[in-house]
N, C-alpha and C positions, 0 to 999 in steps of 0.2 A: 547312372541311376540303376538301382537294383532291379533285376529281371524277375518277372512273376514266377513263384514257385508252384509262377499263374504256374470176339470175339473169341458137339462133343464128337469127336471121332469115336470109333469103337475102341474098346479097352486095349486090344492087342495093337492096333495101329497107333493109338495115342502113346503107349509106352515105347514103341519102336521109334517113332519120329522124335519123341522127346530125347531119347538117348542120342540120336543122330544130331539133333540141334546142339546138345551139350558138347559133343566132340568137336563140331564145327566151331562153336564159340570159343572153346579152349585153344584150338589151333589158331583162330583168327586173333585172339588176344595176344598170343605169343608173336605172331607176325607183326601185329601193330606195334608191339614193344620194340622189335628189331627195326621197324620202319620209322622210328622217331616218335611214336605215340599214337599215330592214326593209321588206318588202313582203308583204302578205297574198295568198296564192294559194288557189285552191279547185278542187275536182273533184267530180263527181257519182258516186254509187253507185246501183245499182238492185238491190233485194233481191227475190228470187222464191222460190217453193217448187219442188219437184221437177218440177211440170208447167209451169213457166214463168209462173205467175200471180203478180202483184205482192203483196207483203206490206206492209200498212200498219202503222204503229205500232211499227216496229223501232227501238230506240235504238242508234245508231251512235256509239261513243265513241273518238276518237283517243287513243292512250295512249303511243305510242313513235314516234321518228323515227330514220331512218338517214341518215348522212352519211359522208364519207370517213374520219371518225374512229370509225366503228362505229355500232352499234344500241343505243339507250338510251331509258329512260323519259322521257316528256314530261310533267312535273308541272305542276300549277297554279302560277301565279306564276313560271314559268320565266324566270330572269334572263338566260340566254344568248341566247334567241330574243326576249325581251321580248314574249312572247305566250303565252297559256294555251290549252289544248285546250278545245273546246266540244262537248259531246254534242248530237246532232241526232236528229230522229225522221223516219222515212220517211213520205211522204204516201200518198194513195190509189193512186198509180201505183208505189209502192215506191221512190220517189226521195228521196235526201237529199243535201245539199250539204255537203261537208267543207272546212273552212278549215284552212290550215296555213301556216307561215312559209317564205319563200323561203330564208332563211338559218337554219341550225341554230344557228350561233353568229355573232352580228353582228360581234363584235370580230375573229374569225378569218376571216370571210367564207366559211365552209364551207356549201355548199348542201345542202338536203334532197333526198335521192334517193328515199326511199320513206316512206310513212306507214303505221303499223300501227293497225288499228282492232279493237275488240271489238264484238260484236253481241248484243243481248238482246231477247227477246220472250217473252210468257207461253206461247205454243203452239208456237214454232219454236225451233230451236237450230242451232248450228254447232260443230264439234269444236274449233276453234282460232281464234286471232287471224288476221286477214287482212292481209297486207302488199301495199301498192299502190304501184307505181312511179310517180313523178311527175317532170316533168309528164306528163299523159296523152298517149298516142300519137295519139288521135283525139278527136273531139268527143263521142262517145257515152259514156254512163256506164259505170263499171266494174261488171260483173255479178257478183253474189254469190248463191249458192244456199243456202238454209237447209232443214233437214229437220224433219219433224214430230217434236216432242219426245217423249222417253220419260219415264215416271214409274215409281217403285217405292216400296213401303212397307217399311221395315225395323223389325222388332219386337224390341226388346231384352228379354232375360230376366235379371234380376238378383236375387240373394238378399239384397241390402242392405235393412234395415228402413226406411231413410229414402229409398229410391229414388223418383224422380219423373221422368216423361218429359221435363220441362223441363231436366233435367240432361244429357240426351243430345245429343251433337253428332256430326257426320260429317266424316271426312277421306276424300277420294276422289280418284281419278285424273282425274275431270272437274272440275278446279279452276275453270275458267272459268265453267261453269254453276252449280256448287255455290255459288260465291262470290256471283254476281250475283242469284241467286234463293234467298231464305232458305227452308230446309226448314220444313214445317208439322208441329207436334206435337199429337197428340190421340189419345184412346182407346188409350193405351199404345203408340203407334207414331209413327215419324217418317217423313214422306213427302217425297221429292225429286221435284218435278214437272217440272222443265225440264232434262232430261239428254240428252246426245247418244246416238242409237241406235248404239252402238259397244261394243267391249270395255270393261269397267268393273271397277275394283277399289276396294273401300271398307272402312272400319273404323269402328265406333262407339266413341266415347269418352264416358265419364261424368265430368263435372266437378263438384266440390264445393268451394266457396270458392276457385275459381280453380285448383284442382289436379286433375290427372288421377288418378282413383282406380280406374277400371275401364276395360277395353278388351274389345271382341269380337275373335275371330279374324277375319282378313280374309275377305271374300267375293270371288269371282272369277267373272264371268259376262259374257255379251254381251247388252246390252239391245236391245230392239226398240221401234219407235215405238209410242206409246200406253202403256196400263197394263201393267206387268209383274207377274208373280206375286210376292206378298209373301214376304219372307225373315225367318225367326226366327233371332236371334243370341244365344247365351249370352254373358253378360258375365263377365270374369275379373278378379281383382285386378291392379292395376298393380304392376310390380316396381320396386325401387330398386336401382341398381347402385353398390356401393361401390368405390372405387379409390384409387390413390396414384401419385405420380410416382416414377420410378426414383431410385436413390441417386446417380446422376450429377448430380442437381440439388442444389446446396448448400442446407441449411436455415439460417435460415428461408426458405421460398419467398416470393418477392415477386411480386405481381400475377399469380397463377396463375389460369387458367380453362381449362375444357374445353368443347368443343362436340360434340354427338352427333346423328346422324340415324339414323332407321330405315333399314337398308340395303336399297336397291332390289335385287331379284334379277334375274338374266338370265331374262326371262320375256316371252312374246309380249304379255301384257297390260301396259298402262301402270301406273305406280305412284303411290301417294299419298305425301305428305310427312309426317314427324313429326320435329320438331326440339326439342332441349332443350340447355340449357347449365347449367353449375354453377361456382361459385367454388371455388378450391383454397386450403385454409388454409395457415398457415405451416409446418405439419408435412408438407405435400405430400398431404394427404388430401382427398377430395371424395366427394360423393354425387350421382349423377344420378337424380332422382326422376321418377316418373310415366312409366314406359316400358312399351310393350306386350311381353308375354311371348313373342309369336309372332315378333318381328322381331330379327334380328341388328343389331348396332350398329356404326356407323363413328364413329371418334373422332379429333379433332385437339385439340391443346393448345398453350398458350403460357404463359410466365412471363418474368420479367426475364432476358434474355440466353439463353433456351432455347426450343426448339420441339420438338414431338413428332417422333420418327423416322418415316421412311417405313414404311408397312405393306405387307402382301401382299394380293393379290386374295382375296376370300372364296371358300370352296369352293362350287362350282356346286351349286345346289339344296340347300344345307345346311339342316338342321333346327335348331330351337332347342336340341335336346339335344346336338348334336355341333359346334355352330358357335363354341364358345368358343375353339377353337384356330385361329390363322391358318394359311393354307395356303402354305408356302414354295415349292411346286412348281406348283400349278394356275395361277398367274399369270405364269409365266415368259414365255409368248408375248406376253402383253399388256405386261409390263414391258420386254421386248426391243424391241417396237415403240415403246413410249413413250420408251425410251432413245435410239432412233434419231431420234425427233422432237426430243427435247431437245438432241441433239447438233448440230442444224442451227442456224446462227447466228441465224436469224430466229425460232426457237422461243421460246415463253414458258416459263419454269420452272414446274413444277407439283409439288406435294407430295401424296403419297398418304396417306390416313388408315389408322389401325390398325383392325382388325376384331375384335369380341368378341361372344359370345353373351350374351343377357339372363339370366344366371344369378345370382340374388341371393345364393346361398350361396357364391359364389367371387369374391372381390374381384379386380379387374383391376389390372395394373400398366402404366402408360404409360411406355415408354422414351423418353427425351428426348435431344436433341443440342444442343450449343452453337451459338448464332448467331455470326456473324462481325462483329467490330467494324469499322466503316467511318468514317473521318475525312474529312469533306467540307468543302472550302473554297469559299465562294460569293463571286464577284467580279463587277464590271462589266467592260466591254471593256478598261478601262485598268488592271485588276488591283486596283482598290479594293474593300475588303470590303463586302458587302451584308448588312445585318442583317434579322432577322425574315422570312427567306425559308423557306418550308416545303419541305423536301427529303425524299425518301424513295423507296420502291419499293412495288410492289403484287404480291407473290407470290400465287400461286393455289393453292388446294387442288383436286385433281382427284378428286372422289368416285367410288368404284367404281360402275359401271353407272348413273351419273346424269349430272352435269354438273360445271362448275367454278364457283368464286366466289372472291372475295378471302379470303385466309387469315385467319380469326379476327377479322374486322372486325365482322361483324354478330352480336351475341349475341341470338339469337332463341329464343323458346319458342312452340310451336304452341298452347299453352293461351291465350296472350295474343291470338294471331290469331283463335282461335275465339270469344273473348269480345269482340272488337272493341276491345281496348286498344291505344291508339296507342303505338308504340315509337319511341324516339329514333333519328332518322336519323344514321348515322355521318358523313355528308357535311356536316352542318350545324354540327359542332363538332369540337374536337380530342380529345374523349373520348366514350365510350359506357359507361353504367352504372358510371362511376367509373374505368374503365380508359382509359389513353391509347391513341389509335389506334396500332396496331403499325406498326413499320417506317418511322416518320416522326419528324422533329425540326425545330425552328426554328433558324436560324443566330443566333448571338449577336452582340454588338457588333463582334467581330473577324471576323465572317463565317464562323465555324466551327460545324458541327453534327456530332453523333455519332449514328450509326445502328447497329443490330444487325440483320443480314439473313441469310437462308439462303444457303448456297453455291450457285454456279452463275451463269449469265448472268442479270443483272437489268437492267431498264430503269429508270434513275434519273430522277425527276421533280423539278420545282421550280416553286413558285408564290409570287408576291408578293401578299400580301393587299392591298397598295396598287395592284396591277395595273400597276405602272410598269416592271417587268422580267420577262423571260421567257427560257426556254431557247431557243437558236437551233433552227430547224427542220432536221431531218435525215430525208430520205426520207418527208416528209409527217407526221412525228411530232415533238412537242416532248419528246424524251427523250434520255438519254445512256446507252448500254449499257456496263455494266461486268462483268467476270468476277471473281467472289468465290470465293476458295479457302479451304477449311476450315483453320483454324489460322493464317492470315496476315491481319494487319490491312491493310485497303485504305485507301490515301490517294488521294483524287481531288479535282480542282478543277472546279467547274462555273462556266463563264464565261457570264453572262447578257447579253442585249442589251436595249436599251430597247424598251418596248412600241411596236408600230406599225412596226418595222423590216421585218417580213415577215409575211404572213398565211397560215395553213394552207390557206385557200381556193385559193391559187395551186397547190396540189398535188392538188386534187380529182380532176382527170382522170387524173393519173399514178397516184394511189392506186387509182382504180377499175379500172385496167388491171393494174398490177403485183401488187396484193394480191388475186389470185385472180379477176380480172375480176368484181369484186364489185358493180358497178353496171351498169345497162342500157347507159349510154354505153360503159363498159369492155368489155362483151360485144360491142357493135357494132364497136368499134375492133379487138378481137381477131379478129373475123371477116374482117377485111381482109387481103389477101395480104401476107406478110412482116412484118406488124406484130407479131404474136405472137412471131415469132422474134427480132425486134429487142428487144422488151421482155424476153424471156427472157435475151437477151444482156446487156442492161442490168443485170438482177438478178444474173446470174452474175458480172459484173465486180466488183460491190460485194461479193458473197459471198466471192470468192476473194482479195480485196485484204487485205493485212496490216493496213492502216489505211484503212477505207472512207471516212473523213473527209478523207483526203489530197486537197488541191485538184487535183492532177494526175489522180487517180483519178476525182474527181467531174467534172472537165472532160471527160474521155473518155466517161464514162457519160452525162452530160447531152447530149452531142453525139449519142449513139445515140438518146436520147429525142426530141430535136428532129427527127431524120431519120424516126423512126417516126411522129410526128404529121404531118410533111410528107407522108408516104405515105398517111396517113389523110385528107388533104385539109383539115387544120386548120392553116392558115397562122398564125393568131394564137397558138395554143398552141405551134407549132413555133418561132416567133420568140422566145417567152418562154424556152423551154429553150435556144435557141441563145445568148441573152443570158446566161443562167445559166452555160452552158459557158464563154463568153468571160470572165466574171467570175472563175470558178475558175481558168482558165488564167492570168489575170493574177496571181492570188494565188500560183500555183505558181512564177512567175518571180521573186518577191520574195526 
């Protein structure tokens, strides 16, 4: 399955360190080429307590990498970097050496800009993952401070005759530490021993035969280092929410499914996660089982050719008693701001979930909207059809008061996560739990594919399983933006180029500057006089162009980029973009 295309120093210091980074990167690129394409790099971290004393025995685990293409998980057996992460343990001086790949993607020559690590220790903790820019700016280790851990005992009270403490699990806002340190169960209580001394929100869940049958109401408190006072929590039966698709979906319903999360509230405390999904039968009916009575519910849904309509923002501080009704007014400001963002040409389209209260006595209705048919022709540069090319788009759901993720791709249940059950990764196949991955299709022998996508601006992607053809690069991304209009079939041709024609790594520095100064190099460049203005001018030219892929437009824009890098003292990068400008100018004359 196709993978998702899912941090000013002073002026003098910025210019100096940028030049140093440039030399290092050029040398490393040459070394990587001699080494078969990849180069192993490393840096040291030093972990201390609040008094600056070293902590030995801390497990430091790299888990994610950032490149110009974004921030993403670094899994074992990573095929793009051809290198797996290795956990290491700090020595008596609190030092550990972390290894990482020079290239995030060998084929695309995209460099690693930062490494994200998790830390674990029996007596110390840290609130979140740590992101470390690479290469290091000096020879000293990166300093990380951990705090003395907090612990708390939670005492469940259940009326169930078959209750046993081993059935109790915890979902909490301190996901990092709750996950890495298993809770201890004994004497009718469950003890969390390695938590961050910070605001904390948690809920107990009772599982029987893999199903959630009871929940506590959430607790909200601020933990302190050391042992905290035990909390007794009454357990309440889980609720099941019955529902149906609106009549706008023809029956029988095909490939229907709903995904629901416990709705995070606007609250100073962090939130825990609770996720469920359910199949929808041919009559459009479904049951979401094992849901906490205390939490409102956000829902998205899909079936063949239909998607759930956008919902409204939940009522602020809504209780379970009155949260069954969506609020058409409370979210106007948020929706207005969101609409402004979506109107920008560079914005990613997002869909909002519908919100319901957990009332088992009142079935819910999910109103649906038709997806738009998209006819895609995939060809090589000579117009010949290309078969077996995976084409599609990755619409996002923007959960209220939470975050975003790919719409309806991951069918997850928190019960499986609590029990340690491995769930099929959607990126490793073309289907999950028997459902085709939404919004994608393979081209047939004639090079045609049919997609059904939500209306709005979508970034269309294409991937050859044989890795022999790719979409041309535009602005550091291999995608093709299209505008999809409700009720109008979209016809589009994707012309692919042979693999190896151009690498995304050529756009590393430009991406780091234009896309929000997202890298250290980018920030250093942006700190230089006139450079930020020129880069803004570059982005404006493309944004205002009727056709941003017009060679005449690109020639003018790339010339601005070349001048900006020349002002930054980067002659090599400037020459590269001048050559690109000249090439586009030549195309414009044809």
